[in-house]
Steps between C-alpha positions, in 0.01 A plus 500: 500500500576776755434264792743241362769767459442609861523141622826448311643831622403422862582128497766528772253683727232239426749222575597673825132533597435132428803388695427730795136390508566126493865452603608808698867507600513442877696817570245710305178328606401752770579798274297342219205424729497851647536661156216293352264592785578871469478505120176302484334737745590784262405310183160391633411868550632603156251588224718307250473167685290287265204453734484873574557601137204283392272699729653845452599502133295214355832319445449182296717192528470125459756442774388354832803608702541824689736709292607854428301643211778754444785253436318164479703335775348238726484657847634192678815503288541877469479556875743211563772646278721715723649678198161596351333835545146618440441612139284797599645850468605575765547142623284401794789283622866461401756225465645400836835389357760680293609374159821367662298317765277356227809374313622337822160338557499363145853362554393338829207337323723373219749363753216330688361349179841368399551351846151348497559356153836360615332336802252325270785379280698376802207305642387368165150643540306669228323822584124456509512127575 
């Protein structure tokens, strides 16, 4: 139950990570790419990264993805979320955007989605077809 609570609590960060991974905003793409590279290099050396934790702490999991054994986040999504920070104490890496910047990013995404949805309505196409 704790993992589900964490997912719910962090849903906006998870959504940001998904969007940045698969549909990065053009004006943030380079920042996202650079941030992911830097964060992954840190995470892959971390004892809490799932593959390392299995060897060091006999960490058990049924998951096949690389993830943080401390917070449970998938590394691809966690490292893609600009507003996320490492859960270790002290954090091994920090958020690269302020809360205000994150709010602006979320608004930009919502505006984009509304515009994209409007385009599909105007052309009579159905998303996914």
